MITOR-375560 format. One record per residue (C-alpha): chain; x, z, y; residue in one letter; residue number from 1. Coordinates in Angstrom, 3 decimals, always signed. Layout:
MITOR-375560
- A	X	Z	Y	a	NUM
...
This chain:
MITOR-375560
- A	-133.487	-88.891	+43.380	m	1
- A	-133.606	-92.547	+42.502	i	2
- A	-134.900	-95.441	+44.513	i	3
- A	-134.838	-99.126	+44.005	v	4
- A	-134.106	-101.698	+46.593	d	5
- A	-136.672	-104.358	+45.171	s	6
- A	-135.604	-107.281	+47.404	h	7
- A	-132.235	-107.951	+48.968	c	8
- A	-130.119	-110.949	+49.070	h	9
- A	-126.509	-110.252	+47.877	l	10
- A	-125.382	-113.555	+47.774	d	11
- A	-125.665	-113.988	+51.330	f	12
- A	-122.319	-113.741	+53.258	p	13
- A	-123.101	-110.553	+55.368	e	14
- A	-123.526	-108.719	+51.943	l	15
- A	-121.194	-110.846	+49.515	h	16
- A	-117.991	-110.517	+51.363	l	17
- A	-118.228	-106.799	+50.864	e	18
- A	-119.923	-106.745	+47.859	l	19
- A	-118.316	-103.914	+46.102	k	20
- A	-118.587	-101.537	+49.208	e	21
- A	-122.203	-102.342	+49.772	k	22
- A	-123.195	-101.611	+46.001	i	23
- A	-121.179	-98.255	+46.294	q	24
- A	-122.936	-97.414	+49.467	n	25
- A	-126.160	-97.969	+48.016	a	26
- A	-125.365	-95.886	+45.140	n	27
- A	-124.183	-93.036	+47.400	d	28
- A	-127.427	-93.152	+49.085	a	29
- A	-129.460	-92.802	+45.762	g	30
- A	-130.488	-96.620	+45.711	v	31
- A	-129.410	-97.221	+42.130	k	32
- A	-131.304	-100.236	+41.257	y	33
- A	-131.395	-103.405	+43.089	l	34
- A	-132.965	-106.890	+42.715	q	35
- A	-130.898	-109.685	+44.430	t	36
- A	-133.439	-112.649	+45.139	i	37
- A	-133.046	-116.366	+44.738	c	38
- A	-133.874	-118.574	+47.872	t	39
- A	-132.452	-121.725	+46.380	k	40
- A	-132.554	-122.781	+42.832	i	41
- A	-129.495	-125.005	+43.747	s	42
- A	-127.642	-121.644	+44.278	e	43
- A	-129.114	-119.834	+41.443	f	44
- A	-125.990	-119.478	+39.463	e	45
- A	-124.428	-117.408	+42.349	k	46
- A	-127.486	-115.065	+42.424	v	47
- A	-127.287	-114.583	+38.759	y	48
- A	-123.621	-113.821	+38.146	k	49
- A	-124.075	-111.020	+40.702	i	50
- A	-126.945	-109.661	+38.552	a	51
- A	-125.019	-110.262	+35.097	n	52
- A	-121.825	-108.642	+36.427	d	53
- A	-123.633	-105.248	+37.381	h	54
- A	-125.617	-103.084	+34.971	k	55
- A	-128.002	-101.920	+37.906	n	56
- A	-128.577	-105.283	+39.629	i	57
- A	-131.396	-107.668	+38.449	f	58
- A	-132.334	-110.855	+39.769	c	59
- A	-135.178	-113.353	+40.432	s	60
- A	-135.170	-117.263	+40.366	v	61
- A	-137.162	-119.272	+42.923	g	62
- A	-137.304	-121.250	+46.290	i	63
- A	-138.134	-119.741	+49.707	h	64
- A	-140.708	-121.821	+51.365	p	65
- A	-138.526	-122.621	+54.399	n	66
- A	-136.066	-124.086	+51.834	n	67
- A	-138.505	-126.579	+50.071	v	68
- A	-137.400	-129.596	+52.095	s	69
- A	-133.830	-129.075	+51.481	s	70
- A	-134.301	-128.537	+47.397	e	71
- A	-135.554	-130.896	+45.104	k	72
- A	-139.173	-129.889	+43.912	l	73
- A	-138.626	-127.776	+40.841	y	74
- A	-141.222	-127.887	+38.152	k	75
- A	-142.719	-124.814	+36.498	a	76
- A	-140.745	-125.993	+33.213	e	77
- A	-137.451	-126.101	+35.013	e	78
- A	-138.086	-122.441	+36.658	i	79
- A	-139.179	-121.162	+33.157	i	80
- A	-136.060	-122.183	+31.586	e	81
- A	-133.880	-120.172	+34.107	l	82
- A	-136.075	-117.225	+33.819	a	83
- A	-135.189	-116.848	+30.242	k	84
- A	-131.987	-115.236	+31.052	r	85
- A	-131.628	-111.480	+30.334	d	86
- A	-131.181	-110.254	+34.109	k	87
- A	-133.914	-112.506	+35.533	v	88
- A	-136.859	-110.487	+36.234	i	89
- A	-138.817	-112.256	+38.803	g	90
- A	-140.167	-115.648	+39.845	i	91
- A	-139.408	-116.513	+43.713	g	92
- A	-139.297	-115.680	+46.479	e	93
- A	-141.820	-118.473	+46.931	t	94
- A	-144.831	-118.682	+49.138	g	95
- A	-145.962	-120.072	+52.392	l	96
- A	-144.419	-119.739	+55.979	d	97
- A	-146.106	-121.390	+58.861	y	98
- A	-144.175	-119.680	+61.379	y	99
- A	-141.161	-121.971	+61.064	y	100
- A	-141.461	-125.689	+60.704	e	101
- A	-138.465	-126.280	+58.164	d	102
- A	-140.801	-127.449	+55.503	s	103
- A	-144.207	-129.333	+55.574	p	104
- A	-147.297	-127.289	+54.552	k	105
- A	-148.112	-129.536	+51.515	d	106
- A	-144.783	-129.424	+50.068	l	107
- A	-144.619	-125.615	+50.492	q	108
- A	-148.015	-125.347	+48.643	q	109
- A	-146.861	-127.659	+45.790	e	110
- A	-143.598	-125.706	+45.375	s	111
- A	-145.844	-122.407	+45.728	f	112
- A	-147.962	-123.519	+42.715	l	113
- A	-145.090	-124.730	+40.463	e	114
- A	-143.910	-120.887	+40.810	h	115
- A	-147.123	-119.441	+40.101	i	116
- A	-147.433	-121.788	+36.781	k	117
- A	-144.053	-120.275	+35.879	a	118
- A	-145.248	-116.672	+36.288	s	119
- A	-148.544	-117.417	+34.380	q	120
- A	-146.460	-118.649	+31.595	e	121
- A	-143.783	-116.227	+31.314	t	122
- A	-145.882	-113.059	+32.611	g	123
- A	-142.638	-112.526	+35.048	l	124
- A	-144.248	-111.154	+38.467	p	125
- A	-144.129	-113.675	+41.331	i	126
- A	-142.378	-112.461	+44.622	i	127
- A	-144.412	-113.700	+47.515	i	128
- A	-143.292	-114.647	+50.941	h	129
- A	-146.270	-115.194	+53.276	t	130
- A	-145.876	-115.494	+57.255	r	131
- A	-148.615	-116.682	+59.441	d	132
- A	-150.311	-118.415	+56.379	a	133
- A	-152.681	-115.553	+55.121	d	134
- A	-155.752	-117.631	+54.635	d	135
- A	-154.022	-120.377	+52.604	d	136
- A	-152.032	-117.745	+50.832	t	137
- A	-155.003	-115.820	+49.815	l	138
- A	-157.024	-118.943	+48.786	e	139
- A	-154.317	-119.999	+46.468	i	140
- A	-153.996	-116.393	+45.012	l	141
- A	-157.668	-116.196	+44.409	q	142
- A	-158.155	-119.705	+42.764	r	143
- A	-154.963	-119.454	+40.507	t	144
- A	-155.578	-115.648	+39.438	q	145
- A	-159.175	-116.755	+38.520	a	146
- A	-157.587	-119.534	+36.258	e	147
- A	-154.918	-117.423	+34.684	k	148
- A	-153.896	-113.911	+35.754	s	149
- A	-150.574	-113.047	+36.581	y	150
- A	-148.523	-110.014	+38.158	p	151
- A	-147.446	-110.653	+41.654	a	152
- A	-146.121	-108.939	+44.756	l	153
- A	-146.117	-109.442	+48.405	i	154
- A	-142.990	-108.730	+49.602	h	155
- A	-141.920	-107.351	+53.246	c	156
- A	-145.697	-107.037	+54.084	f	157
- A	-146.642	-107.679	+57.623	t	158
- A	-150.234	-108.881	+57.047	a	159
- A	-153.669	-107.437	+58.242	s	160
- A	-155.494	-104.538	+56.525	k	161
- A	-158.017	-107.007	+55.293	k	162
- A	-155.445	-109.252	+53.784	f	163
- A	-154.143	-106.166	+51.976	a	164
- A	-157.335	-105.241	+50.798	e	165
- A	-157.958	-108.680	+49.132	e	166
- A	-154.807	-108.885	+47.490	v	167
- A	-155.142	-105.314	+45.937	l	168
- A	-158.420	-106.503	+44.403	k	169
- A	-156.381	-109.108	+42.719	l	170
- A	-154.311	-106.526	+41.225	g	171
- A	-151.152	-107.067	+43.470	l	172
- A	-148.199	-104.894	+44.504	y	173
- A	-147.129	-104.490	+48.193	i	174
- A	-143.630	-104.022	+49.145	s	175
- A	-142.588	-102.119	+52.277	v	176
- A	-139.497	-102.962	+54.547	s	177
- A	-137.788	-101.440	+57.336	g	178
- A	-140.224	-103.245	+59.600	i	179
- A	-142.420	-100.064	+58.810	v	180
- A	-140.229	-97.861	+60.978	t	181
- A	-140.570	-100.271	+64.240	f	182
- A	-142.341	-98.823	+67.061	k	183
- A	-144.176	-101.856	+67.602	n	184
- A	-145.309	-102.058	+63.866	a	185
- A	-148.763	-100.040	+64.372	e	186
- A	-150.808	-102.953	+62.893	s	187
- A	-148.595	-102.705	+59.657	l	188
- A	-148.898	-98.801	+59.436	r	189
- A	-152.711	-99.252	+59.731	d	190
- A	-152.924	-101.694	+56.923	a	191
- A	-150.560	-99.536	+54.676	l	192
- A	-153.399	-96.822	+54.830	k	193
- A	-155.502	-98.817	+52.326	v	194
- A	-152.755	-99.374	+49.911	v	195
- A	-152.645	-96.718	+47.035	p	196
- A	-149.257	-94.850	+46.089	l	197
- A	-149.168	-96.674	+42.756	e	198
- A	-149.177	-100.089	+44.324	r	199
- A	-146.401	-99.762	+46.798	i	200
- A	-142.658	-100.702	+46.382	l	201
- A	-139.647	-100.269	+49.025	v	202
- A	-136.956	-103.058	+49.849	e	203
- A	-134.521	-103.905	+52.498	t	204
- A	-134.655	-107.776	+52.489	d	205
- A	-131.151	-107.127	+53.562	s	206
- A	-129.219	-108.339	+55.619	p	207
- A	-132.232	-108.689	+57.736	y	208
- A	-134.699	-106.235	+59.166	l	209
- A	-132.526	-102.991	+59.210	a	210
- A	-134.868	-99.945	+59.811	p	211
- A	-134.608	-97.496	+62.545	i	212
- A	-132.011	-95.695	+62.849	p	213
- A	-129.928	-98.812	+61.958	k	214
- A	-132.054	-101.425	+63.766	r	215
- A	-129.582	-104.007	+65.467	g	216
- A	-127.086	-103.739	+62.763	k	217
- A	-126.927	-105.827	+59.437	p	218
- A	-129.084	-104.373	+56.840	n	219
- A	-127.829	-103.323	+53.513	e	220
- A	-129.538	-101.959	+50.312	p	221
- A	-128.353	-98.252	+51.094	a	222
- A	-130.704	-98.496	+54.089	y	223
- A	-133.627	-98.586	+51.490	t	224
- A	-133.519	-94.758	+51.944	k	225
- A	-134.407	-94.637	+55.521	y	226
- A	-137.415	-96.788	+54.803	t	227
- A	-138.500	-94.555	+51.922	a	228
- A	-137.944	-91.420	+54.131	e	229
- A	-140.225	-92.965	+56.915	y	230
- A	-142.820	-93.992	+54.247	l	231
- A	-142.900	-90.617	+52.780	a	232
- A	-143.474	-88.797	+55.969	e	233
- A	-146.154	-91.397	+57.023	f	234
- A	-148.060	-90.997	+53.835	l	235
- A	-147.713	-87.030	+54.134	k	236
- A	-145.806	-86.838	+50.791	i	237
- A	-142.408	-85.231	+49.581	p	238
- A	-139.710	-87.793	+49.691	y	239
- A	-139.326	-86.939	+45.902	n	240
- A	-142.806	-88.042	+45.137	e	241
- A	-142.267	-91.181	+47.026	l	242
- A	-139.125	-92.207	+45.383	a	243
- A	-140.494	-91.488	+41.857	e	244
- A	-143.605	-93.507	+42.496	a	245
- A	-141.873	-96.358	+44.075	t	246
- A	-139.276	-96.609	+41.158	t	247
- A	-142.028	-96.217	+38.687	d	248
- A	-143.928	-99.065	+40.271	n	249
- A	-140.758	-101.229	+40.380	f	250
- A	-140.239	-100.933	+36.556	f	251
- A	-143.895	-101.007	+35.803	k	252
- A	-144.325	-104.509	+37.772	l	253
- A	-140.815	-105.920	+36.553	f	254
- A	-141.572	-104.793	+33.100	s	255
- A	-138.296	-106.962	+32.051	k	256
- A	-135.950	-104.810	+33.815	a	257
- A	-134.289	-102.299	+31.907	v	258
- A	-133.302	-98.764	+32.997	k	259
- A	-129.831	-98.056	+32.135	d	260
- A	-129.463	-94.411	+30.495	v	261
- A	-126.153	-93.763	+32.342	s	262
- A	-127.685	-94.340	+35.805	i	263
- A	-128.764	-91.095	+37.389	s	264
């Protein structure tokens, strides 16, 4: 049964130094498609090459909020130009991170808005990182969605049930990482109870956040299967149903991604 790692970082050294092995591990685990996520546009070409060299890998283009200060402020037009390439299927990751103080809040918000404009113009889904910034994230989403709607995903969801309910009203999808398997993630599991199956994706965010039973080790795309297995059990549905639904959701949301008929 095919599953998709909707969010990993194959350009990071922990994965890139053994890239061929990590991709094979994923394939052996049934994780047949991957999206490698751009966190610095200055390093986009490396991210893009990985996607372009592998028929089952796609990528995004964007700046992680913690990297806003170290990058120039890319305007929507610049992001759009890079997003025209075939294997680029999403905008981001972008968003707001108030947990760390790596980038001033006003610069994070300005960058976030440029990414949103790029999503509004291209129709490509925006991949949103939000940490300790739920109120501002929601305000920006509600305001900009009212101006011109755009597809979007909250990646590595860790927010409240109320936040989940509000972003679902806006048509957003929610991506579940290995955090859902952690013993102290009761509030996350409670929030996921309000998320319909047709809005859920799965991811690793590797090389971070390895799920149980691999917690404490470097994460890799193959471990998406552990998260998917846990989630299926939590939702009380067969694994195959969870796998099929999350894969269908990925290709529905990231509609520019093309399935390869040779992959099964």
